[in-house]
MOPAC internal coordinates of N, CA, C and O (Angstrom, degrees):
PM7 1SCF
backbone

  N    0.0000 0     0.00 0     0.00 0    0    0    0
  C    1.4463 1     0.00 0     0.00 0    1    0    0
  C    1.5280 1   109.68 1     0.00 0    2    1    0
  O    1.2310 1   121.72 1   -39.38 1    3    2    1
  N    1.2861 1   114.31 1   140.62 1    3    2    1
  C    1.4868 1   116.59 1   175.86 1    5    3    2
  C    1.5140 1   109.44 1  -105.00 1    6    5    3
  O    1.2310 1   120.22 1    -6.29 1    7    6    5
  N    1.3227 1   117.19 1   173.71 1    7    6    5
  C    1.4388 1   119.29 1  -175.38 1    9    7    6
  C    1.5200 1   114.88 1   -68.48 1   10    9    7
  O    1.2310 1   121.07 1   153.44 1   11   10    9
  N    1.2834 1   115.57 1   -26.56 1   11   10    9
  C    1.4777 1   116.90 1   174.15 1   13   11   10
  C    1.4862 1   115.24 1   -66.25 1   14   13   11
  O    1.2310 1   120.76 1   141.54 1   15   14   13
  N    1.3087 1   116.14 1   -38.46 1   15   14   13
  C    1.4691 1   123.86 1   176.34 1   17   15   14
  C    1.5414 1   109.20 1   -65.16 1   18   17   15
  O    1.2310 1   121.11 1   133.19 1   19   18   17
  N    1.2688 1   115.48 1   -46.81 1   19   18   17
  C    1.4698 1   120.26 1   179.68 1   21   19   18
  C    1.5350 1   111.31 1   -60.23 1   22   21   19
  O    1.2310 1   121.15 1   134.71 1   23   22   21
  N    1.3563 1   115.40 1   -45.29 1   23   22   21
  C    1.4341 1   123.29 1  -179.42 1   25   23   22
  C    1.5476 1   108.61 1   -64.34 1   26   25   23
  O    1.2310 1   118.92 1   138.80 1   27   26   25
  N    1.2785 1   119.66 1   -41.20 1   27   26   25
  C    1.4945 1   120.64 1   179.75 1   29   27   26
  C    1.5014 1   109.60 1   -66.24 1   30   29   27
  O    1.2310 1   120.01 1   138.47 1   31   30   29
  N    1.3628 1   117.59 1   -41.53 1   31   30   29
  C    1.4661 1   121.52 1   177.62 1   33   31   30
  C    1.4935 1   111.19 1   -61.39 1   34   33   31
  O    1.2310 1   119.85 1   134.01 1   35   34   33
  N    1.3288 1   117.89 1   -45.99 1   35   34   33
  C    1.4693 1   121.37 1   178.05 1   37   35   34
  C    1.4937 1   111.54 1   -62.55 1   38   37   35
  O    1.2310 1   119.86 1   142.90 1   39   38   37
  N    1.3367 1   117.86 1   -37.10 1   39   38   37
  C    1.4545 1   118.97 1   178.66 1   41   39   38
  C    1.5510 1   111.18 1   -68.72 1   42   41   39
  O    1.2310 1   121.25 1   145.52 1   43   42   41
  N    1.2870 1   115.21 1   -34.48 1   43   42   41
  C    1.4926 1   118.75 1   176.66 1   45   43   42
  C    1.5340 1   110.17 1   -68.19 1   46   45   43
  O    1.2310 1   119.49 1   139.01 1   47   46   45
  N    1.3418 1   118.57 1   -40.99 1   47   46   45
  C    1.4228 1   119.28 1   179.12 1   49   47   46
  C    1.5810 1   109.68 1   -66.00 1   50   49   47
  O    1.2310 1   120.46 1   141.63 1   51   50   49
  N    1.3043 1   116.73 1   -38.37 1   51   50   49
  C    1.4820 1   120.61 1   178.10 1   53   51   50
  C    1.5100 1   110.26 1   -63.42 1   54   53   51
  O    1.2310 1   118.73 1   136.57 1   55   54   53
  N    1.3269 1   120.02 1   -43.43 1   55   54   53
  C    1.4356 1   123.18 1   178.52 1   57   55   54
  C    1.5379 1   111.04 1   -63.89 1   58   57   55
  O    1.2310 1   119.98 1   140.45 1   59   58   57
  N    1.2994 1   117.64 1   -39.55 1   59   58   57
  C    1.4438 1   123.93 1   178.13 1   61   59   58
  C    1.5477 1   108.23 1   -64.51 1   62   61   59
  O    1.2310 1   118.86 1   136.44 1   63   62   61
  N    1.3559 1   119.79 1   -43.56 1   63   62   61
  C    1.3995 1   120.96 1  -178.86 1   65   63   62
  C    1.5626 1   111.41 1   -66.64 1   66   65   63
  O    1.2310 1   121.02 1   144.41 1   67   66   65
  N    1.3260 1   115.65 1   -35.59 1   67   66   65
  C    1.4586 1   117.94 1   178.53 1   69   67   66
  C    1.5715 1   108.16 1   -68.12 1   70   69   67
  O    1.2310 1   119.06 1   140.70 1   71   70   69
  N    1.2765 1   119.40 1   -39.30 1   71   70   69
  C    1.4772 1   122.40 1   179.36 1   73   71   70
  C    1.4919 1   110.34 1   -63.25 1   74   73   71
  O    1.2310 1   120.60 1   134.95 1   75   74   73
  N    1.3324 1   116.46 1   -45.05 1   75   74   73
  C    1.5167 1   119.39 1  -179.79 1   77   75   74
  C    1.4782 1   109.22 1   -64.91 1   78   77   75
  O    1.2310 1   118.69 1   140.10 1   79   78   77
  N    1.3034 1   120.11 1   -39.90 1   79   78   77
  C    1.4656 1   123.36 1  -178.74 1   81   79   78
  C    1.5356 1   109.04 1   -63.89 1   82   81   79
  O    1.2310 1   119.09 1   134.68 1   83   82   81
  N    1.3139 1   119.34 1   -45.32 1   83   82   81
  C    1.4013 1   123.73 1  -179.20 1   85   83   82
  C    1.5571 1   111.84 1   -62.96 1   86   85   83
  O    1.2310 1   122.22 1   137.33 1   87   86   85
  N    1.3083 1   113.36 1   -42.67 1   87   86   85
  C    1.5204 1   117.92 1   175.85 1   89   87   86
  C    1.4821 1   111.01 1   -63.54 1   90   89   87
  O    1.2310 1   119.42 1   138.54 1   91   90   89
  N    1.3081 1   118.72 1   -41.46 1   91   90   89
  C    1.5098 1   120.78 1   178.68 1   93   91   90
  C    1.4915 1   109.77 1   -61.97 1   94   93   91
  O    1.2310 1   119.62 1   136.59 1   95   94   93
  N    1.3404 1   118.33 1   -43.41 1   95   94   93
  C    1.4803 1   122.14 1  -177.32 1   97   95   94
  C    1.5507 1   109.16 1   -65.06 1   98   97   95
  O    1.2310 1   120.59 1   141.36 1   99   98   97
  N    1.3166 1   116.47 1   -38.64 1   99   98   97
  C    1.5012 1   120.38 1   178.45 1  101   99   98
  C    1.5216 1   110.67 1   -62.10 1  102  101   99
  O    1.2310 1   120.95 1   136.40 1  103  102  101
  N    1.3325 1   115.79 1   -43.60 1  103  102  101
  C    1.4565 1   119.00 1   177.80 1  105  103  102
  C    1.5279 1   111.01 1   -63.41 1  106  105  103
  O    1.2310 1   119.86 1   137.25 1  107  106  105
  N    1.3630 1   117.87 1   -42.75 1  107  106  105
  C    1.4516 1   122.32 1  -177.46 1  109  107  106
  C    1.5471 1   107.52 1   -65.02 1  110  109  107
  O    1.2310 1   120.56 1   137.82 1  111  110  109
  N    1.3092 1   116.53 1   -42.18 1  111  110  109
  C    1.5159 1   117.10 1  -177.22 1  113  111  110
  C    1.5725 1   110.15 1   -67.59 1  114  113  111
  O    1.2310 1   121.28 1   146.49 1  115  114  113
  N    1.3032 1   115.15 1   -33.51 1  115  114  113
  C    1.5340 1   116.48 1   177.52 1  117  115  114
  C    1.5078 1   109.07 1   -67.68 1  118  117  115
  O    1.2310 1   118.65 1   136.71 1  119  118  117
  N    1.3153 1   120.19 1   -43.29 1  119  118  117
  C    1.4444 1   121.45 1   177.66 1  121  119  118
  C    1.5336 1   112.81 1   -64.11 1  122  121  119
  O    1.2310 1   121.02 1   143.18 1  123  122  121
  N    1.3210 1   115.66 1   -36.82 1  123  122  121
  C    1.4324 1   118.81 1   179.92 1  125  123  122
  C    1.5358 1   110.15 1   -67.86 1  126  125  123
  O    1.2310 1   121.13 1   137.53 1  127  126  125
  N    1.3567 1   115.44 1   -42.47 1  127  126  125
  C    1.4628 1   118.82 1   178.34 1  129  127  126
  C    1.5813 1   110.50 1   -60.34 1  130  129  127
  O    1.2310 1   120.21 1   136.68 1  131  130  129
  N    1.2877 1   117.21 1   -43.32 1  131  130  129
  C    1.4417 1   120.17 1   179.94 1  133  131  130
  C    1.5359 1   110.82 1   -63.39 1  134  133  131
  O    1.2310 1   120.06 1   138.78 1  135  134  133
  N    1.3218 1   117.49 1   -41.22 1  135  134  133
  C    1.4629 1   123.48 1   179.18 1  137  135  134
  C    1.5471 1   110.53 1   -62.01 1  138  137  135
  O    1.2310 1   121.89 1   134.88 1  139  138  137
  N    1.3608 1   113.98 1   -45.12 1  139  138  137
  C    1.4710 1   117.93 1  -178.70 1  141  139  138
  C    1.5049 1   110.54 1   -68.59 1  142  141  139
  O    1.2310 1   119.43 1   144.61 1  143  142  141
  N    1.3437 1   118.68 1   -35.39 1  143  142  141
  C    1.4704 1   118.90 1   177.51 1  145  143  142
  C    1.5134 1   112.29 1   -68.11 1  146  145  143
  O    1.2310 1   120.81 1   141.72 1  147  146  145
  N    1.3396 1   116.05 1   -38.28 1  147  146  145
  C    1.4502 1   120.07 1   179.95 1  149  147  146
  C    1.5617 1   108.61 1   -65.95 1  150  149  147
  O    1.2310 1   120.60 1   138.76 1  151  150  149
  N    1.3037 1   116.46 1   -41.24 1  151  150  149
  C    1.4515 1   121.95 1  -176.64 1  153  151  150
  C    1.5613 1   108.84 1   -67.15 1  154  153  151
  O    1.2310 1   120.75 1   139.04 1  155  154  153
  N    1.3806 1   116.16 1   -40.96 1  155  154  153
  C    1.4346 1   119.49 1   177.02 1  157  155  154
  C    1.6091 1   113.48 1   -63.90 1  158  157  155
  O    1.2310 1   122.07 1   141.45 1  159  158  157
  N    1.3380 1   113.64 1   -38.55 1  159  158  157
  C    1.4472 1   115.12 1   175.55 1  161  159  158
  C    1.4870 1   112.19 1   -68.21 1  162  161  159
  O    1.2310 1   119.38 1   144.64 1  163  162  161
  N    1.3094 1   118.79 1   -35.36 1  163  162  161
  C    1.4366 1   123.60 1   178.08 1  165  163  162
  C    1.5060 1   110.65 1   -63.57 1  166  165  163
  O    1.2310 1   120.56 1   134.71 1  167  166  165
  N    1.3527 1   116.53 1   -45.29 1  167  166  165
  C    1.4516 1   120.62 1  -178.91 1  169  167  166
  C    1.5234 1   109.65 1   -65.19 1  170  169  167
  O    1.2310 1   118.74 1   138.74 1  171  170  169
  N    1.3509 1   120.00 1   -41.26 1  171  170  169
  C    1.4301 1   118.78 1   175.33 1  173  171  170
  C    1.4911 1   114.38 1   -62.34 1  174  173  171
  O    1.2310 1   121.11 1   139.07 1  175  174  173
  N    1.3013 1   115.49 1   -40.93 1  175  174  173
  C    1.5231 1   121.12 1   177.52 1  177  175  174
  C    1.5260 1   110.09 1   -61.25 1  178  177  175
  O    1.2310 1   120.04 1   136.16 1  179  178  177
  N    1.3373 1   117.53 1   -43.84 1  179  178  177
  C    1.4340 1   121.04 1   179.74 1  181  179  178
  C    1.5139 1   111.84 1   -64.32 1  182  181  179
  O    1.2310 1   120.11 1   139.84 1  183  182  181
  N    1.3457 1   117.39 1   -40.16 1  183  182  181
  C    1.4378 1   121.26 1   177.36 1  185  183  182
  C    1.5237 1   111.90 1   -60.22 1  186  185  183
  O    1.2310 1   121.06 1   135.04 1  187  186  185
  N    1.2929 1   115.57 1   -44.96 1  187  186  185
  C    1.4688 1   120.74 1   179.14 1  189  187  186
  C    1.5039 1   108.27 1   -64.39 1  190  189  187
  O    1.2310 1   120.21 1   135.56 1  191  190  189
  N    1.2783 1   117.21 1   -44.44 1  191  190  189
  C    1.4964 1   119.39 1  -174.88 1  193  191  190
  C    1.5514 1   107.11 1   -66.48 1  194  193  191
  O    1.2310 1   118.07 1   139.73 1  195  194  193
  N    1.3145 1   121.28 1   -40.27 1  195  194  193
  C    1.3903 1   122.03 1   175.39 1  197  195  194
  C    1.5101 1   115.93 1   -62.75 1  198  197  195
  O    1.2310 1   121.57 1   145.21 1  199  198  197
  N    1.3500 1   114.60 1   -34.79 1  199  198  197
  C    1.4400 1   118.89 1   177.78 1  201  199  198
  C    1.5280 1   111.29 1   -66.42 1  202  201  199
  O    1.2310 1   122.06 1   135.51 1  203  202  201
  N    1.3935 1   113.66 1   -44.49 1  203  202  201
  C    1.4723 1   119.34 1  -179.31 1  205  203  202
  C    1.5720 1   109.05 1   -65.67 1  206  205  203
  O    1.2310 1   120.79 1   145.31 1  207  206  205
  N    1.3149 1   116.10 1   -34.69 1  207  206  205
  C    1.4297 1   121.58 1   178.78 1  209  207  206
  C    1.5346 1   110.88 1   -61.87 1  210  209  207
  O    1.2310 1   120.80 1   135.57 1  211  210  209
  N    1.3170 1   116.08 1   -44.43 1  211  210  209
  C    1.4599 1   122.09 1   179.49 1  213  211  210
  C    1.5290 1   111.46 1   -65.85 1  214  213  211
  O    1.2310 1   121.10 1   136.54 1  215  214  213
  N    1.3308 1   115.51 1   -43.46 1  215  214  213
  C    1.4760 1   119.88 1   176.30 1  217  215  214
  C    1.5395 1   112.73 1   -65.25 1  218  217  215
  O    1.2310 1   120.45 1   140.72 1  219  218  217
  N    1.3061 1   116.75 1   -39.28 1  219  218  217
  C    1.4848 1   120.00 1  -179.18 1  221  219  218
  C    1.5246 1   114.28 1   -72.40 1  222  221  219
  O    1.2310 1   120.43 1   147.90 1  223  222  221
  N    1.3519 1   116.78 1   -32.10 1  223  222  221
  C    1.4207 1   118.94 1  -176.36 1  225  223  222
  C    1.5031 1   113.85 1   -94.31 1  226  225  223
  O    1.2310 1   118.25 1   167.38 1  227  226  225
  N    1.2761 1   120.94 1   -12.62 1  227  226  225
  C    1.4562 1   124.85 1  -178.40 1  229  227  226
  C    1.5283 1   107.80 1  -110.23 1  230  229  227
  O    1.2310 1   120.33 1   -67.70 1  231  230  229
  N    1.3360 1   116.97 1   112.30 1  231  230  229
  C    1.5145 1   120.34 1  -177.79 1  233  231  230
  C    1.4800 1   111.38 1   -59.30 1  234  233  231
  O    1.2310 1   118.50 1   143.16 1  235  234  233
  N    1.3200 1   120.46 1   -36.84 1  235  234  233
  C    1.4812 1   122.31 1  -177.19 1  237  235  234
  C    1.5593 1   108.63 1   -67.17 1  238  237  235
  O    1.2310 1   120.51 1   137.40 1  239  238  237
  N    1.2998 1   116.63 1   -42.60 1  239  238  237
  C    1.4758 1   119.93 1   179.13 1  241  239  238
  C    1.5327 1   108.82 1   -66.28 1  242  241  239
  O    1.2310 1   119.55 1   138.30 1  243  242  241
  N    1.3617 1   118.47 1   -41.70 1  243  242  241
  C    1.4178 1   120.85 1   179.99 1  245  243  242
  C    1.4928 1   111.67 1   -62.60 1  246  245  243
  O    1.2310 1   120.84 1   141.72 1  247  246  245
  N    1.3210 1   115.99 1   -38.28 1  247  246  245
  C    1.5053 1   118.51 1   178.91 1  249  247  246
  C    1.4987 1   110.42 1   -65.74 1  250  249  247
  O    1.2310 1   120.41 1   138.03 1  251  250  249
  N    1.3332 1   116.82 1   -41.97 1  251  250  249
  C    1.4775 1   118.56 1   178.30 1  253  251  250
  C    1.4575 1   113.37 1   -62.59 1  254  253  251
  O    1.2310 1   122.08 1   135.78 1  255  254  253
  N    1.3807 1   113.62 1   -44.22 1  255  254  253
  C    1.4889 1   120.55 1   179.56 1  257  255  254
  C    1.4936 1   110.61 1   -65.71 1  258  257  255
  O    1.2310 1   120.10 1   180.00 1  259  258  257

């Protein structure tokens, strides 16, 4: 093997490593987006639940509502 072949092989390995890293980051970002969306929906649901709990347990709030 000459140095040109070794350099080309190393360059190919480097490009492959970059591709794998970018693919991994894309998967991680997708999972993070899904987790944040689920957390946001859960927080909205809990806020609504707490509001209904306050209205249901407080006669004055229930009368106003």
